[in-house]
N, C-alpha and C positions, 0 to 999 in steps of 0.2 A: 614696535607694534606690528603685528603681522595679520594678514587677511584671515588666518585661521583662528585668531584670538578675538579680534574686534570686528564689528560690522563695518563694511566699507562705507565711508562718508567722504565725499569729495566736494570741492567748491570752485566756483568761478567768482573772482573778486575784482571786478573792473572799477576804475575810477571814472565817474561821469563828467569828464572834462572835454568832451567833443564826440565826434562820430567814432564808431567802432569799425575797424578794418579787418581784413581776412586773417592777418597775423593774430589780432586780438581774439577773434571768434574761434580760431583753432585752439586757443587756450581754454575755451569752454567746451569744445567738441570732445577732446580727449578725456577730461575728467567726467563728462557726461557719459561717454561710452564705457569708461571703466566702471562707473557706478551701475550702469544698466547691465553690463556683463556679469557683475557679481550680485545682482539683486539688491544693490545698496541704495544710498540716498545722495542725490545731487542738490547742492545748495547754491543759491545766488546771494552774494553779499556785496553790497554797494559801498565802496570805500570812498566816502564823500567828505572826508575831513578837510580837503582843500576847498574851503568855503568860497574863496575868491573865484575859482575856476569851475567848480561843480555846479551843474544846472539840472533842473527837473526835466528839461527837454532832452538832455543827454541821457538821463535815466530811461526815458521813454524810448530813445533810439536803441539802447542796449536791450531792453525787454522786447521791443518789436523785432529786432534782428534775431534774437534767440527764438522768438515765437515763429518767425518765418522759417527758420531752419529746423524747427521741430525739436529744439534743445530745451525741453520743458523741465523746469526745476521742481523739486519735491518740497523744498522749504525755502522761505524767503519771499520777496527780497528783504534781507536785513540791512539796515542802514547804520553805519558807524556813528553818525551824529546823534542817533537816538539811544546810544549806549554809553553816554558820557559818565553817568553816575556809576556804572559798573567799572569803567576804566579808572575813575578816581579812587574807588574802593581798593582796586588791585594796586594802584600806585602807593596808597597808604600801606598796604600789606608789604610791599617791597621795601619801603623805607623802614618800617618796623622790624623787618627781618634782616636789616643791614645790607640789603642788595641794591639799594639806591640811596642817593644823598643829594642835598642841595648844593648847587654850584653857583657862586656869585660872580664868576668871571664875566665881564661885560663883552659885548661884541667887539669893541675897539681893542680891548686887551687880547682877545682871542685872535684878532687879525694881526696884531703886532707880534704875538707869539709865533703865528704861522710864517710871517715874513722872516723872522729871525731863523726859524728852522730851515726854511727853503734857502736862505742865504748861506747857511752852513751845510747845505747838501743833504738835509734830513727830510724825512717824510713829514708833511705838516699834520699835526695831531694834537689833541688836548693832552696837557702834560700832568694831569692829576693834581693840580694845585689845591683843590678843595676836597680831594678824596681822603676820607678819614683812614688813618693807619695807627696801629698801636704806637704810642709814644710820640706821634707827630703833632706839632702845634699848627693849627689852622690859622689862616689870616683872620684879622678882625672883620666881622660882618659889616659891609658898608651900609650906611644908612640909606633908606628909601629905595633899595635895589630889590627887585623881585627875582629870586633865583630860578634857574632851570633845574630840573631833576635829571641826574645822570645815573645810568645803570653801572654798577660796580663789576666790571668785567674781570674774570679771573686773570691774575697777572702771570701765572706760570702755565706750562703745558700747552695743550692744543685742543682744538675742537674739530670734529669732523663727522661725516655721515657717509653711508653707502647709497649713492645716488643711483636711481634706477636707469638713468640715461648715461651719466658721466662716469659711473663707477665710484671708487673711493675718492673723497674730497676732504682735505685737511687744511686747517688754518692754524698758525701759531697764535696763541693768545696775546703775545707781546706785539703782534701786528694790529691788534684791535684796541682802539682807545675806548674811553668810557662814553657810551652812547647817550645822547640827550633823549630821554623818554617822555619828558613833559616840558612845554615851553613856559616862559615866565607867567603867562596868564593861566597856567594850569592845563592847557589843552594838550592831550597826549599825542605822541608822534606815531608815524606809520608803523615802524617795526614793533613797537609795544602793542598797539591796537591789534595788529595781525595775530600776535601770539594769544592774547586774551580771547579773541574771536575763535581761533582754531581750537583752543581748550574748551570754551563754552559750547561750541558747535560740534565737539567731539570728532574733528576732522582726522581721518585715518591716513589719507594720502593727499599730498599737495603736488599737483601737476601744473607747472607754470613755466614761463619763459626764463631762459638762462640769464636774463638781465637781473634776476633776483638772487643769483648765486652769492654775491657778496653780502646780501642781507641775511642769508641763511645762518652763518655761524653766530651772529648776534642774536637771532631769534632763538636758536637752540639754547644759548645761555639763559635767555629769559624764561624759556620753557622750564629748564631745570631749576632755576631759582624759585619758580612757582610750584615745584614738586611734580612736574609732569615730564614724561619723555616726549620728544618731538614726533610728528608724524613721519611717514615715509615720504621722501622727496624724489621728484622726477623733474629735472630742469630741461625744458625743450630747447633745442637749438633755434637760432634766429631764422625767420623767414626773410629771404632776400627778394627784392623786386627784379624786374627783367633786366636791369642794368647791373645787377650784382651788389647793389647797396641794400642796407637794412630797410625792410618794408616799414614805412612810418607815415604819419600824417604829413610830415614836412617833406617827405620824399616821394610824393605822387601816389600814395595809397588811396584807394577809393573806399567809400562807405559800403558796408555789407548791403545796406538797403538800396544802394545804387544798382547793384547786381540784380536784386529783386526787381527793381523798376525797369531794368533793361531786358527782362524776360528770361533770366536764368531760373532753373528749377531748383528747389531746395534740396531734393534728393541728389541731384547732380553735384551741387555745391558740397554736400556732406561727403560724397564719394571722392571728389577732387581733393578737398582739404584733408581727408583721412590719409590719402597717399602722400601728402606734403609733409613727410616726416615719420611715417609709419608704413609698414608693408606686411603683407601676408603672402609669402611666396611671390609668384609673378602676377597675382591677380590685379588687374587694372580696373575692371568694372565689377561692382558688387552692390548688393542691396544694402539698405540701412540695417536690416535684420542680420545679414551676414557680417557686416562690420561689427555690430555689437557682439555677435557670437564669437568672432575671431579676435577681438581687440585684447591686447595685453601690453604691459609696459616693457617687456623684454625685446620687442621688435621696434621700439622707437629708435629713429636714426640719431646718430651722434653728430652728423654734419649738418650744416645749414642747408635748408631746402629752398629752392628758387622757384618763385611764382612764374608760371608760363601761361599767358593769356590764351594762346592758341590751343594749348592742351585743355584748358578749361572749356573752351568752345567745343572741342571735339567730344569731351565727356558729356557736355550738355546736349549736344546734337544726338548722342546715343540715347539719352533718356527721353528726349523729345520724340524720337521715332518709336519708342516703346510704349508711349501713352495710348490708351484706348481712345478711339475717335471722340467719344462723348466727353471724356476727361480733357482731351486736347482742346476741344471747342470751349469748354468751360473756362480753361485757363487762358485761352487766346482772347476771349470776349472782352475783358476789361481793357486790353491793349487796343483792340479794334475801336472801342468807345473813346479811348484817349486820343486816337487819331482822327476822331470826328466822323468815323464811318458808321453808317447805319446798316445793321444786319437785316437784309431783306432779299427775298427772291431765291438766293442760293443757300443751300444747307451748309452751315458753318463747319460742322463736323467733317463733311465730305470735302469741302474746300481746303480746310486746314490739313487734313490727312494727305491730300494730293500735293500740297505745297511744302510740307515740312521737310521733304527730301532735299530742298534747296536752302534750308534755314539752319541757323545755329541756336536761335533763341525764340521765345514766344513773340517778342517784338518783331523779329524778322518775319515770322509767319503772318502776323497781323498786317504788316506792310505789304507783303505779297498778296494777301487777301483783298487788298484794295482794288485789284482788277475785277473783282466780283461785286464790289459794293460802292463803286464810284463810276460816274460816266466817263467813258474813255476820252482822252484828249491826246490823240496821236500827234507826234511831232510832224509838222507839215513837210519838212524837208525829207524826213525818212519815208513818209507816205508817198511823196512825189518820186522818190528813188525806187521804191519797191512796187508801187501800184502801176506797173507797166501796162500798155494796152493789152498784151497777151494775158497778163494776170487778171486784169479787169474783166475780160471776156470769160475767163475760166471761173471767176468768183460769181459772176452773174448766173452762169449755168449751175454752179454748185448751189447757189441760193434756191434755185427752182427744185433741184434734186432733194435738198434738205427739207424744203417745205413739204415735199410729198412722202417723206419717210413714214412708214407705218408705226415705227417706234423711235423715240428720241433717246438713243443709247449710244455709248461710245463705239461699239463694234459696227453699228449701222452707219454712224457718221464717218468712221474710218473707211468703210467700204465705198461710201459716196465720194469721198475725196480721192480714193484710188481710181474710181471710175472716171472722174473729171480729169485727173492728171493724164490718164491714158488717152482720153478723147482729144485733149488739147496738146498732147505731146510735150508736157512740161514736167520738170522735176519738182519734188516736194517743196524745197525752199522758195521756189518762184511763186508759189501760191500761199504757202504757210506764212511767210513773213508779212505780206500785206494783210492777210486774213487775221493774224494776231493783232496787228496794229488797229484794224477796224473794230474788232470785237472787244479787245482788252486795253487798247492804248499802249501796249508794250510789245517790244520786239522779241522778248524771250519769255517763254512759259514752259511748263511741263508739256507732255504729249498733247497735241492740239485737239485730238478727238475727245480726250478725257476732260479738257478744259471746256470745250463747247457743250459737252453733255451736261455739265453742271448748270449752265445757263438754261433758262427756258427757251424753247424754240422761238417764241415770239420776240424775245430779247435779241437773239441772234439775227432773226429776219429784219428786225428794226435797224440794227447796226450795220447790216449789209445793204440796206436800202439806198444808202448814199452813193453806192457804186453805180447805180443806174443813171 
């Protein structure tokens, strides 16, 4: 199936068994971008047949994560558990066509078979006891045993595909045993359901993690048994954590929504994840629109990509600084509220714009904005250290000069401070440090004249009154 013949239809098919991490969401990002690039369709399919572990809460986390990142799907979500009748009909079709057969080998018999094979140095696998063959006498059907259904894998030759990431991949058929496609209770298994779904949803390209490579030959056989050619496959290399291990829930991976809650920007996350396994020349920073315009399967990396938290912070800081002041304020506001800070007196857009140069995330900006929206509580020891008699005298004079300024603006405040430093023969840190502590409660801030200008004159006068 080629892009010139059939419409592009891609899918993201997560299992709702827990939170979704960055490695998972990258497997949604690339098929989303590929579909958008070609004007195709992006589908969300929830593979919820693991009824013991699947939860509606996990489904919500998946959808919320995709929504936050702007990976909006065109169809779905489809749920496999709602398609059981369709699966059973196709199972019957395979049995009737001679592509599947009932197997009555019990779990204990299968375990014993595998133990014998391993003891003999063989690869453990089903031996075809119940596989019908011309002239073969099958064992007597045991009473009261519900069989599994097994797919009749071709015994000779090989199966392969031209992977858009890995290149040519081939498996010998004699390495593949007869796959169970339905359990004793009739419930279909993963590899079977995936094929039926991909056929029914007319999936043209499957872009997924390379942990599925060993499933692919089995799925191709089922496709062909059902009279369909398989889609184009692109198996993405693993994402590694900062220690070089596979990024996973058991290995310290964090939920996508945790990054949202820590104040990362969705566009920055898209930019960062796009580069975690794909490239467009040397471009490091690009818009979502550029990513969609540039994205192709030919430039997907073949090597595992390693997550770098510091690089993500750097990318996020770039996007943070590019936001228009009003947009920045709108995105910082919820974080300010979460910190229990009430927005009053100081314009949030101006405050956040001033402070974002020292921040990596929206939460960082909100925490820095605390100097404008909370009463200062300077450390007593620091205040004692910096508020020397000379500094106290200079600040008292500065208060009078500031009170008399005709305009309350940063240049006028800077000129007043320069005048006082000259009069008292002091250097800037000798006055600026205690001044910061008194007005903001903090020892470090951006340019002091810009900070003071954001406060009202009355607020600054009130906070400097304690010097007298």
